[in-house]
LUMZA-569629 format. One record per residue (C-alpha): chain; x, y, z; residue number from 1. Coordinates in steps of 0.2 Angstrom, whole numbers, plus 5000, padded with zeros to 4 digits. Example, Ala and Ser with C-alpha at 12.3 -4.5 7.8 and 13.67 -1.06 7.14 Angstrom:
{pt A, {5062, 4978, 5039}, 1}
{pt A, {5068, 4995, 5036}, 2}
// end
This chain:
{pt A, {5343, 5145, 5967}, 1}
{pt A, {5347, 5160, 5978}, 2}
{pt A, {5343, 5161, 5996}, 3}
{pt A, {5327, 5168, 6002}, 4}
{pt A, {5335, 5180, 6015}, 5}
{pt A, {5351, 5189, 6011}, 6}
{pt A, {5363, 5184, 6024}, 7}
{pt A, {5354, 5168, 6028}, 8}
{pt A, {5361, 5150, 6027}, 9}
{pt A, {5371, 5147, 6011}, 10}
{pt A, {5369, 5165, 6005}, 11}
{pt A, {5383, 5175, 5998}, 12}
{pt A, {5386, 5193, 6004}, 13}
{pt A, {5375, 5205, 5995}, 14}
{pt A, {5364, 5191, 5988}, 15}
{pt A, {5346, 5196, 5985}, 16}
{pt A, {5331, 5186, 5990}, 17}
{pt A, {5322, 5174, 5978}, 18}
{pt A, {5305, 5181, 5974}, 19}
{pt A, {5299, 5163, 5969}, 20}
{pt A, {5302, 5157, 5987}, 21}
{pt A, {5287, 5161, 5999}, 22}
{pt A, {5300, 5165, 6012}, 23}
{pt A, {5308, 5179, 6002}, 24}
{pt A, {5306, 5196, 6011}, 25}
{pt A, {5301, 5206, 5996}, 26}
{pt A, {5288, 5193, 5991}, 27}
{pt A, {5281, 5194, 6009}, 28}
{pt A, {5281, 5213, 6008}, 29}
{pt A, {5272, 5212, 5992}, 30}
{pt A, {5259, 5200, 5999}, 31}
{pt A, {5255, 5213, 6013}, 32}
{pt A, {5256, 5230, 6004}, 33}
{pt A, {5252, 5225, 5986}, 34}
{pt A, {5234, 5230, 5986}, 35}
{pt A, {5228, 5247, 5979}, 36}
{pt A, {5219, 5251, 5995}, 37}
{pt A, {5235, 5249, 6005}, 38}
{pt A, {5245, 5260, 5994}, 39}
{pt A, {5232, 5273, 5994}, 40}
{pt A, {5230, 5273, 6013}, 41}
{pt A, {5249, 5275, 6015}, 42}
{pt A, {5249, 5289, 6002}, 43}
{pt A, {5235, 5298, 6011}, 44}
{pt A, {5243, 5296, 6028}, 45}
{pt A, {5260, 5301, 6021}, 46}
{pt A, {5252, 5317, 6015}, 47}
{pt A, {5246, 5321, 6032}, 48}
{pt A, {5262, 5316, 6041}, 49}
{pt A, {5267, 5318, 6055}, 50}
{pt A, {5249, 5322, 6059}, 51}
{pt A, {5235, 5310, 6062}, 52}
{pt A, {5219, 5307, 6052}, 53}
{pt A, {5202, 5301, 6059}, 54}
{pt A, {5195, 5286, 6051}, 55}
{pt A, {5180, 5295, 6043}, 56}
{pt A, {5192, 5308, 6036}, 57}
{pt A, {5204, 5295, 6029}, 58}
{pt A, {5189, 5286, 6021}, 59}
{pt A, {5183, 5303, 6013}, 60}
{pt A, {5201, 5305, 6006}, 61}
{pt A, {5202, 5287, 5998}, 62}
{pt A, {5189, 5287, 5984}, 63}
{pt A, {5179, 5271, 5982}, 64}
{pt A, {5185, 5262, 5998}, 65}
{pt A, {5171, 5254, 6008}, 66}
{pt A, {5171, 5256, 6027}, 67}
{pt A, {5174, 5238, 6029}, 68}
{pt A, {5189, 5238, 6017}, 69}
{pt A, {5197, 5253, 6025}, 70}
{pt A, {5195, 5245, 6042}, 71}
{pt A, {5203, 5228, 6036}, 72}
{pt A, {5217, 5238, 6027}, 73}
{pt A, {5221, 5249, 6043}, 74}
{pt A, {5221, 5233, 6054}, 75}
{pt A, {5234, 5225, 6043}, 76}
{pt A, {5245, 5241, 6043}, 77}
{pt A, {5244, 5243, 6062}, 78}
{pt A, {5248, 5224, 6064}, 79}
{pt A, {5263, 5226, 6053}, 80}
{pt A, {5269, 5242, 6062}, 81}
{pt A, {5267, 5253, 6048}, 82}
{pt A, {5252, 5263, 6055}, 83}
{pt A, {5249, 5269, 6073}, 84}
{pt A, {5231, 5269, 6080}, 85}
{pt A, {5225, 5280, 6094}, 86}
{pt A, {5208, 5279, 6102}, 87}
{pt A, {5200, 5294, 6111}, 88}
{pt A, {5188, 5287, 6125}, 89}
{pt A, {5174, 5298, 6119}, 90}
{pt A, {5156, 5292, 6114}, 91}
{pt A, {5157, 5287, 6100}, 92}
{pt A, {5176, 5284, 6101}, 93}
{pt A, {5187, 5295, 6090}, 94}
{pt A, {5200, 5284, 6081}, 95}
{pt A, {5215, 5292, 6074}, 96}
{pt A, {5229, 5285, 6062}, 97}
{pt A, {5246, 5290, 6057}, 98}
{pt A, {5261, 5283, 6049}, 99}
{pt A, {5275, 5276, 6060}, 100}
{pt A, {5293, 5280, 6055}, 101}
{pt A, {5293, 5263, 6047}, 102}
{pt A, {5277, 5267, 6037}, 103}
{pt A, {5283, 5283, 6032}, 104}
{pt A, {5299, 5275, 6025}, 105}
{pt A, {5288, 5265, 6013}, 106}
{pt A, {5281, 5281, 6005}, 107}
{pt A, {5297, 5283, 5995}, 108}
{pt A, {5297, 5266, 5986}, 109}
{pt A, {5278, 5268, 5983}, 110}
{pt A, {5281, 5285, 5976}, 111}
{pt A, {5294, 5278, 5964}, 112}
{pt A, {5281, 5265, 5959}, 113}
{pt A, {5268, 5278, 5955}, 114}
{pt A, {5281, 5288, 5945}, 115}
{pt A, {5285, 5272, 5935}, 116}
{pt A, {5267, 5269, 5932}, 117}
{pt A, {5264, 5287, 5926}, 118}
{pt A, {5278, 5285, 5914}, 119}
{pt A, {5274, 5268, 5907}, 120}
{pt A, {5255, 5265, 5909}, 121}
{pt A, {5252, 5273, 5891}, 122}
{pt A, {5264, 5259, 5884}, 123}
{pt A, {5255, 5246, 5894}, 124}
{pt A, {5238, 5252, 5889}, 125}
{pt A, {5243, 5253, 5870}, 126}
{pt A, {5250, 5235, 5871}, 127}
{pt A, {5233, 5230, 5879}, 128}
{pt A, {5223, 5238, 5865}, 129}
{pt A, {5234, 5230, 5852}, 130}
{pt A, {5231, 5213, 5860}, 131}
{pt A, {5213, 5216, 5861}, 132}
{pt A, {5212, 5221, 5842}, 133}
{pt A, {5223, 5206, 5836}, 134}
{pt A, {5213, 5191, 5829}, 135}
{pt A, {5221, 5179, 5841}, 136}
{pt A, {5220, 5190, 5856}, 137}
{pt A, {5239, 5188, 5859}, 138}
// end
């Protein structure tokens, strides 16, 4: 088995983490950002970078997200240091969000994943249709 953290105890130089190990950095990251709402929020904030978006505007730009889910998603992103939150002391408070440098660095790999999906989803959809049409379902 490979080490869960490159450079950790027993790891060889350049060795990658073991996705099956819950301590693996890649697995931990996927647990945090692997939802569609997280990737959509990051994409929307990246389009606006380096500027901020208010909560209501962000919600308008992410189709289908509820106020509660956006709030939970943004709290998680702020906690992880990917998004910065700024509150103006007005009545009601105006809350602004922007990607941090760390959050902005996530846009490139997410963009690569979107490009992969655009290229390969027709194949995946075709495979699903064939599976659905087969008598055994497999």
